[in-house]
C-alpha positions in Angstrom: 0.0 0.0 0.0 2.8 2.4 0.9 4.5 1.7 -2.5 1.2 2.2 -4.4 0.5 5.5 -2.6 4.0 6.7 -3.4 3.8 5.7 -7.0 0.5 7.6 -7.4 2.1 10.6 -5.8 -0.5 10.6 -3.0 2.2 10.9 -0.3 3.8 13.9 -2.0 0.5 15.6 -2.5 -0.4 15.5 1.2 3.1 15.8 2.5 3.2 12.4 4.2 6.6 11.0 5.2 7.2 7.3 5.6 9.1 6.4 8.8 11.0 3.2 9.5 11.8 2.3 5.8 11.6 4.7 2.9 10.1 3.9 -0.5 13.5 3.1 -2.1 14.0 0.4 0.5 10.5 -1.1 -0.1 11.1 -1.1 -3.9 14.6 -2.6 -3.5 13.3 -5.4 -1.3 9.9 -6.1 -2.9 10.8 -5.6 -6.6 12.3 -9.0 -7.5 14.6 -7.6 -10.2 16.1 -4.9 -7.9 16.6 -7.4 -5.1 18.4 -9.8 -7.4 20.7 -7.0 -8.5 21.4 -6.0 -4.9 22.4 -9.5 -3.9 24.8 -9.6 -6.8 26.4 -6.4 -5.6 27.4 -8.0 -2.3 28.4 -11.4 -3.8 25.4 -13.4 -2.5 23.9 -16.3 -4.5 20.3 -16.3 -5.6 18.6 -19.2 -7.5 18.9 -18.8 -11.3 16.0 -16.6 -12.3 14.6 -14.0 -14.7 11.8 -11.5 -14.8 8.8 -11.3 -17.1 6.1 -8.8 -17.7 4.1 -10.9 -20.1 3.3 -14.6 -20.7 5.5 -14.6 -23.8 8.5 -13.3 -21.9 8.0 -15.9 -19.2 7.7 -18.7 -21.7 10.9 -17.6 -23.5 12.8 -17.6 -20.2 11.4 -20.9 -19.1 13.2 -22.5 -22.1 16.6 -21.7 -20.4 15.7 -23.5 -17.2 14.4 -27.0 -16.5 11.1 -27.6 -14.7 10.1 -27.4 -11.9 10.1 -23.6 -11.9 8.9 -21.2 -9.1 6.8 -18.2 -10.1 6.9 -15.3 -7.6 4.8 -12.1 -8.4 6.4 -8.8 -7.3 4.7 -6.8 -4.5 2.4 -9.5 -3.2 2.0 -11.1 0.3 1.6 -14.7 1.4 2.8 -16.1 -1.9 -0.4 -14.9 -3.5 -0.4 -15.5 -7.3 2.7 -17.6 -7.2 3.4 -21.3 -7.3 5.5 -24.2 -8.5 5.1 -25.3 -12.1 6.1 -28.9 -13.0 5.2 -28.5 -16.7 4.3 -26.0 -19.4 0.6 -26.0 -18.8 0.9 -25.4 -15.0 3.5 -22.7 -15.8 1.2 -20.8 -18.1 -1.6 -20.9 -15.6 0.5 -19.7 -12.7 2.3 -16.9 -14.7 -1.0 -15.6 -16.0 -2.4 -15.4 -12.5 0.8 -13.9 -11.1 0.9 -11.2 -13.7 -2.7 -10.3 -13.0 -2.2 -10.1 -9.2 1.1 -8.3 -9.2 0.6 -4.5 -8.9 3.3 -3.9 -11.5 2.5 -6.9 -13.6 5.8 -8.5 -13.0 6.8 -12.1 -12.0 10.1 -13.7 -11.1 10.7 -17.1 -12.7 13.3 -19.0 -10.8 14.9 -22.4 -10.8 13.3 -24.4 -8.0 15.4 -25.3 -5.0 12.7 -27.5 -3.6 14.2 -29.9 -1.0 16.7 -27.4 0.3 16.5 -26.4 4.0 14.6 -23.2 4.6 16.0 -20.9 7.2 14.8 -17.5 8.4 16.5 -14.7 10.3 14.6 -12.0 12.2 16.8 -9.0 12.4 16.9 -5.3 13.6 19.0 -2.4 12.5 19.2 1.2 13.8 20.4 4.5 12.3 23.9 4.0 13.8 24.3 0.7 11.9 23.9 -1.5 14.9 22.5 -4.9 13.7 21.2 -7.7 15.9 19.8 -11.1 15.1 16.6 -11.6 17.2 16.0 -15.2 16.3 16.8 -17.9 13.7 13.9 -20.0 12.5 14.1 -23.3 10.7 11.2 -24.8 8.6 10.4 -28.5 9.2 9.3 -28.7 5.6 12.0 -28.0 2.9 11.8 -25.3 0.3 8.7 -25.7 -1.9 6.2 -25.1 1.0 5.3 -21.6 2.0 6.8 -20.7 5.3 3.3 -19.9 6.6 2.3 -23.5 5.8 5.3 -25.1 7.3 5.9 -26.4 10.8 8.8 -24.2 12.2 11.3 -24.6 15.0 13.1 -21.7 16.7 16.0 -21.5 17.1 17.2 -23.3 14.0 18.0 -26.9 14.9 20.1 -28.5 12.2 22.7 -25.9 11.0 26.4 -26.4 11.7 28.2 -23.6 13.5 29.8 -22.5 10.2 26.5 -22.6 8.3 24.8 -20.4 11.0 27.7 -17.9 11.0 27.6 -17.7 7.2 23.9 -17.0 7.2 24.3 -14.5 10.0 27.0 -12.6 8.1 25.0 -12.7 4.9 21.9 -11.3 6.8 23.9 -8.3 8.1 25.2 -7.6 4.6 21.7 -7.8 3.1 20.3 -5.3 5.7 23.0 -2.8 4.8 22.8 -3.3 1.1 19.0 -3.0 1.0 19.2 0.0 3.2 16.9 -0.9 6.2 18.1 1.7 8.6 15.5 1.8 11.3 13.4 -1.2 12.0 13.1 -5.0 11.6 13.3 -7.3 8.6 12.8 -11.0 7.9 15.3 -12.7 5.6 14.7 -16.1 4.1 17.5 -18.4 3.0 17.8 -21.8 1.3 20.6 -24.1 2.4 21.6 -27.1 0.2 21.6 -30.1 2.6 24.4 -31.8 0.6 27.1 -29.1 0.7 25.8 -26.3 2.8 25.6 -23.8 -0.1 23.4 -20.8 0.8 21.0 -19.0 -1.5 19.0 -15.9 -0.6 15.3 -16.1 -1.3 13.9 -12.8 -0.1 13.8 -10.0 2.4 10.6 -8.6 4.0 11.4 -5.1 5.3 8.6 -5.1 7.8 7.0 -6.8 10.8 5.6 -10.1 9.5 4.1 -13.3 10.7 7.6 -14.5 11.4 8.2 -11.4 13.5 5.3 -12.4 15.7 6.7 -15.9 16.1 10.2 -14.5 16.9 8.8 -12.0 19.4 6.8 -14.7 21.3 9.6 -17.2 21.1 12.3 -14.8 22.6 10.3 -12.3 24.6 11.8 -9.5 22.4 9.1 -7.0 21.5 10.0 -6.6 17.8 7.0 -4.3 16.8 7.5 -2.0 19.8 11.2 -1.7 19.3 10.8 -1.2 15.5 8.5 1.7 16.2 11.0 3.3 18.5 13.8 2.8 15.9 11.5 4.4 13.3 11.2 7.6 15.3 14.9 8.0 16.0 16.0 5.8 18.9 19.0 3.5 18.7 19.1 0.0 20.0 21.5 0.9 22.8 19.0 3.5 24.0 16.0 1.2 24.4 15.9 -0.8 27.6 14.8 -4.5 27.8 11.4 -4.5 29.5 12.0 -8.0 31.0 15.4 -7.6 32.6 15.3 -3.8 33.1 19.1 -4.0 32.9 20.1 -5.0 29.3 19.5 -2.8 26.2 17.8 -3.9 23.0 21.1 -4.3 21.3 21.7 -7.5 23.5 20.7 -10.4 21.2 18.2 -12.7 22.8 19.4 -16.1 24.1 17.0 -19.0 24.6 17.4 -22.4 26.4 14.2 -24.0 25.0 12.6 -24.9 21.7 9.6 -23.2 20.1 7.5 -24.9 17.5 5.0 -23.2 15.3 2.3 -25.4 13.8 -0.1 -24.1 11.1 -3.8 -24.6 11.2 -5.8 -25.4 8.0 -9.5 -25.7 7.3 -9.7 -27.5 4.0 -12.9 -29.1 5.1 -14.7 -25.8 4.9 -13.7 -25.3 1.3 -14.7 -28.4 -0.7 -12.8 -28.8 -3.9 -9.7 -27.0 -2.7 -6.4 -28.6 -3.5 -5.1 -29.7 -0.1 -1.5 -30.0 -1.2 0.9 -27.4 0.3 2.9 -25.2 -2.2 4.5 -21.8 -2.3 1.0 -20.3 -1.9 0.0 -20.0 1.7 -3.2 -21.9 2.6 -3.3 -22.0 6.4 -5.8 -19.8 8.3 -3.9 -19.6 11.5 -1.2 -21.1 13.7 -0.3 -22.2 17.2 2.9 -21.8 19.1 4.3 -24.2 21.7 7.4 -24.1 23.9 9.2 -27.1 25.4 12.6 -28.1 26.6 13.0 -30.2 23.4 11.7 -30.3 19.9 9.8 -33.5 20.7 8.0 -31.9 23.6 7.2 -28.7 21.8 5.9 -30.6 18.7 3.5 -32.7 20.7 2.2 -29.6 22.7 1.7 -27.7 19.4 -0.5 -30.5 18.0 -2.6 -30.5 21.1 -3.2 -26.8 20.8 -4.6 -26.9 17.2 -8.1 -27.7 18.3 -8.4 -30.6 15.8 -9.3 -33.2 18.5 -5.7 -34.6 18.7 -3.8 -35.0 21.9 -0.3 -35.2 20.5 1.5 -36.9 17.6 -0.8 -39.9 17.3 -1.1 -42.6 20.0 -4.5 -41.2 21.0 -6.9 -43.7 19.3 -7.6 -41.2 16.5 -5.2 -42.4 13.8 -7.0 -43.4 10.6 -4.2 -44.0 8.2 -4.0 -46.4 5.3 -0.8 -47.8 3.9 -1.9 -47.9 0.3 -1.3 -44.1 -0.2 1.6 -43.8 2.2 4.3 -43.0 -0.3 2.3 -40.3 -2.0 1.3 -38.8 1.3 5.0 -38.6 2.3 6.1 -37.2 -1.1 3.4 -34.5 -1.5 3.3 -31.9 1.4 -0.1 -32.0 3.1 -1.6 -31.0 6.4 -1.3 -34.6 7.9 2.1 -35.4 6.6 3.7 -35.4 10.1 1.2 -38.1 11.1 2.1 -40.2 8.0 5.8 -39.8 8.9 5.1 -41.4 12.3 3.0 -44.1 10.8 5.8 -44.9 8.3 8.2 -45.4 11.2 5.7 -47.7 12.9 5.7 -49.8 9.7 9.5 -50.1 9.9 10.5 -47.5 7.4 14.0 -46.0 8.0 15.0 -42.4 8.4 16.9 -42.5 5.1 13.9 -43.8 3.2 11.4 -41.3 4.6 13.9 -38.5 4.0 14.2 -39.5 0.4 10.4 -39.2 0.0 9.9 -36.0 2.1 13.2 -34.2 1.7 12.8 -33.3 5.4 16.1 -33.1 7.3 17.0 -36.5 8.9 17.4 -34.7 12.3 13.7 -33.9 12.5 12.8 -37.4 11.3 15.0 -39.0 13.9 13.2 -37.1 16.6 9.9 -38.5 15.4 11.5 -42.0 15.3 12.6 -41.6 18.9 9.0 -41.1 19.9 8.0 -44.3 18.0 10.8 -46.2 19.6 9.8 -44.9 23.1 6.2 -46.0 22.6 7.3 -49.5 21.7 9.0 -49.9 25.0 6.3 -48.1 26.9 3.2 -49.9 25.9 1.6 -52.1 28.6 -1.6 -53.9 29.5 -1.8 -52.6 33.1 -1.0 -49.1 34.2 0.5 -50.5 37.4 3.4 -51.8 35.3 4.6 -48.3 34.6 7.4 -47.1 36.8 7.9 -43.5 38.0 10.9 -43.1 35.8 9.0 -44.3 32.6 6.1 -42.1 33.3 8.3 -39.1 34.0 10.1 -39.7 30.7 6.8 -39.8 28.8 5.8 -36.5 30.2 9.2 -35.0 29.4 8.7 -36.1 25.8 5.4 -34.2 25.6 2.9 -37.0 26.0 -0.5 -36.1 27.3 -2.3 -38.2 29.9 -4.8 -39.2 27.1 -1.9 -40.6 25.0 -0.4 -42.4 27.9 -3.8 -43.9 28.8 -4.2 -45.1 25.2 -0.7 -46.8 25.2 -1.5 -48.5 28.5 -5.1 -49.5 27.7 -6.6 -47.4 30.6 -8.3 -44.1 31.3 -6.6 -40.8 31.6 -7.9 -40.3 35.1 -5.9 -43.3 36.2 -2.8 -41.9 34.6 -3.4 -38.6 36.4 -3.9 -40.5 39.7 -0.6 -42.3 39.1 1.2 -39.0 38.4 -0.1 -37.7 41.6 1.1 -40.8 43.5 4.5 -40.4 42.0 4.5 -36.6 42.6 5.1 -35.9 38.9 4.0 -32.3 38.4 4.6 -29.6 35.9 7.3 -27.0 36.5 7.4 -23.6 35.0 10.3 -22.0 33.1 10.8 -18.4 32.1 10.9 -16.7 28.8 13.3 -13.9 29.7 15.4 -13.1 26.6 18.6 -14.1 28.4 18.4 -17.8 29.3 18.6 -16.9 33.0 21.7 -14.8 32.8 20.1 -11.8 34.3 17.2 -11.4 36.8 13.9 -11.1 35.0 11.3 -8.7 36.3 8.5 -9.2 33.9 9.0 -12.6 32.2 6.3 -15.0 31.1 6.3 -18.7 31.6 5.8 -22.1 29.9 5.1 -25.4 31.5 7.3 -28.5 31.2 8.4 -31.5 33.2 11.7 -31.4 34.9 13.1 -32.1 38.3 12.9 -28.5 39.4 
């Protein structure tokens, strides 16, 4: 909207000044052609791509690259108008739609990097060139699924130290090259899982859905601080509301894992394609915090209000093996349940990874849950020891799941927990992992010895 008002000279007519980011920054970030040129200026790799303002231009360029191809319209949100084309017919349909929905009738056609890891950085920069990384976010699903439709973990879980530092350095370069001088931005990267090669996908010079995730995950109020930066404050001048001692230029440190899980309602839209692509289809999301990825994942599924009590093992699985391979290969809202089912049927991490392209680390965590359940199942709840029950709760299992695995009722599980004195503990979200005293933290529940 800001770009459109500027292009129509409405801002000039009424003497309106943009704060935070100016129109040149918006254009440089949102205009795919300008962004690609900017990345070349600082020596960063972007997927091979070209720009088209007509279907003919797009078709001519597509001859230089092999399918699949990604189409990204300029100046749209949520992947609207874009998509992945696997053949000429799909390509023509997506390009036509993208050109129609782009305010400047421009689309980027790029070589697909589907299957690469998708990593995001939430960053802040002030007028004195202080740059901080608020949070790293890793998508459970690889490139090819819109980040709004992917399960996400914060902080990033599978990067090596070198990969993270390379991405961090690249993020700082990008903020400076694009010219974001007072506010926050979200930068998306693709990482080749075979060799660690990094490609820049895009930068959003604004508070986004990922900003809300990063804020809640770290306790760092991104929108509030971005507003103060926009009116002239610097990061070192803004105090941390939680610790009252550290300034906003202290990068948050967290000692827990946050999982974001999208919510879909395909059942309300009959005929809608339920596969997940570069166009966002979720209608909301939940956020869960745990000491481990496994715990946070199970808690997030419980929070979706889809009548599930965790990752399966609740008597509600209705999965057939005949479509298993296609359900693993094609991203869909239930794929995480199919992954677990595949492990229960004896599939290996390597085999499932070959179908899903999901990083083996995430898959191994799900396999650990399956392996735990095999040793936990019993016919009588009295056979469960305190140590086993405590381990189940630490892994994020609900009483309903435990009852299902032990062929009993959740009330009996709760009574046994009470007998063993297994209770929730509460940990703080304080931006500093307990390094400083927290005056106004918030809390998440978990199961630990303290």
